[in-house]
C-alpha positions, 0 to 999 in steps of 0.5 A: 165615309169620310176617313179621319186625318191621322192627327184627328185620328190620335185626338180623338183617340186620346180626347175621353183619357184627357178629358178624365186626366182633366176632371181628376186634377179637378177633385183633387183640387177640391179635396185638397181645398177640403182636406186644408179646410178641415186642418184649419177648422181643427186647428182653431178647435184645437185654440179653443182649448187652450184658451179654456185651459189657459182660463181654468189655469188662471181660476184654480190658480186665484182658488188655490190663492184663497185658499192659502189665504184662508189657510194662513189666517186659521194658523194666526188664529181668524176665522178662515172667512173670505178675504177683507174687500172693504174699507177700512184697515187691512192686515198685513196679509190681506188683499187690497180692497176689489176695484170699482171696475173690476166686476165690470172688467169681468163682465165684459172678460166673459162677454167677450169670451162667449161673442168669441166662442158664438162666431167661432161655433157658426164658422163651424157650422157653416153659416160664413155670414154669421161668423163673420158679423160676429167676429167683426164684432168682436173687434170692433167691442174687444180690440186689444182682446188675447183673441182679436188676432185668433178673430181677425184671421178667422173673419179672414177666413169667413170669405175665403170660405165662399170664395171672396178673395177681395175680403179675405186678402184685406181680411188677412193682410190687417191681420198681419199689419195690426196683430203682428205679434199674435199667435195667428200672426204666422197663419195670417201672412201664410194665408195672405200668400194664398189668398194672392196666388188664388187672385193671380198676383204670384209674384205679390205672393212669393214677395208674402211668402219670402218676409214669412220666414224672416218675420217668423223664425219661430214658425212652426214646422207646419207652418213651414211645409206650407209656406215650403208647399205654395212657393212650388206651388207658385214656383217661387224663386 
């Protein structure tokens, strides 16, 4: 019977524990990625609710203004009907005539909102290819929309979720470059650094993380903590 040498014996005894530790590290990393993805999606849902709340506030303000106008007309002896919008002389309290393109603009805004929310819904459902297509369409049609910066960020996330890190890197870099001052500007830069790190370009990732504080000194505490965590994880000086 062949007796194992001491080094081999030690290795044989410790191998199961080493394999288990490695497996545990992989599991923890996967769980962290899943949690980060969940937080990202919840943040997106919060953004949608905030945007919808803003739209409701604008509608309520418009209704309040119209109500005030009607009350004013009644106090002046008028009929309190809707504001005059046709041609002809207008009184001092009348609103200016409706611009010919305003109805089309409202329709366009509604279409943009519908397309954005449909794309985000696909993202929530895990239909990343469909979300990618709709976010791309949104950006092509409405590059100046208030949600364009958000759409560019979520476009990057559709790639990142599928581990297509090259296209994710390009999308996040484009989001930082074109929509730097948008609400999602900090997130685009943060996720650009994370994606570069995943691709093994740690020096570039560290440069991005260093630039974050310079470009976004008023970023949220959560974003700043994420940057600090990624700097430590990647050994940035």
